[in-house]
C-alpha positions as CSV (number, residue, x, y, z in Angstrom):
1,M,-11.5,-13.1,4.0
2,A,-9.3,-16.0,4.5
3,S,-7.1,-15.7,7.5
4,N,-4.2,-17.3,5.5
5,S,-3.9,-14.3,3.1
6,K,-1.6,-11.4,3.9
7,I,-4.5,-8.9,3.7
8,G,-6.6,-11.1,6.0
9,T,-3.8,-11.3,8.5
10,I,-3.3,-7.5,8.5
11,W,-7.0,-6.9,8.8
12,G,-7.2,-9.4,11.7
13,F,-4.3,-7.6,13.5
14,L,-5.9,-4.2,13.0
15,K,-9.3,-5.4,14.2
16,T,-8.2,-7.3,17.3
17,R,-5.5,-4.8,18.4
18,K,-7.6,-1.7,17.7
19,K,-4.7,-0.1,15.7
20,W,-6.9,1.8,13.3
21,W,-4.3,4.6,13.1
22,L,-2.1,2.3,11.1
23,T,-4.6,2.1,8.2
24,P,-3.6,5.4,6.5
25,I,0.1,4.5,6.8
26,I,-0.5,1.0,5.2
27,L,-2.7,2.5,2.4
28,T,0.0,5.2,1.7
29,L,2.7,2.5,1.4
30,V,0.6,0.4,-0.8
31,L,-0.2,3.3,-3.1
32,L,3.4,4.3,-3.3
33,A,4.5,0.7,-4.1
34,A,1.8,0.5,-6.9
35,L,3.0,3.9,-8.3
36,I,6.6,2.6,-8.4
37,V,5.6,-0.7,-10.1
38,L,3.3,0.9,-12.6
39,T,5.8,3.7,-13.7
40,E,8.9,1.5,-13.7
41,S,9.1,1.3,-17.5
42,S,6.6,3.6,-18.8
43,A,6.7,6.9,-20.7
44,V,5.1,8.6,-17.7
45,A,8.1,8.0,-15.4
46,P,9.9,11.3,-16.1
47,F,6.8,13.2,-15.1
48,I,6.4,11.2,-11.9
49,Y,10.0,11.8,-10.9
50,A,9.5,15.5,-11.4
51,L,6.8,15.5,-8.7
52,F,9.2,14.2,-6.1
């Protein structure tokens, strides 16, 4: 991966600093952000809001 990309930078940080415990937190945040973006204007949004 290119070191100029954001993913490459995060991966390099995790690899060199041995902060592997941050990986599940980052993945959870990315998944929540994707859920928000994908359900922003869809018909599924009321059902997603009911879960939370």
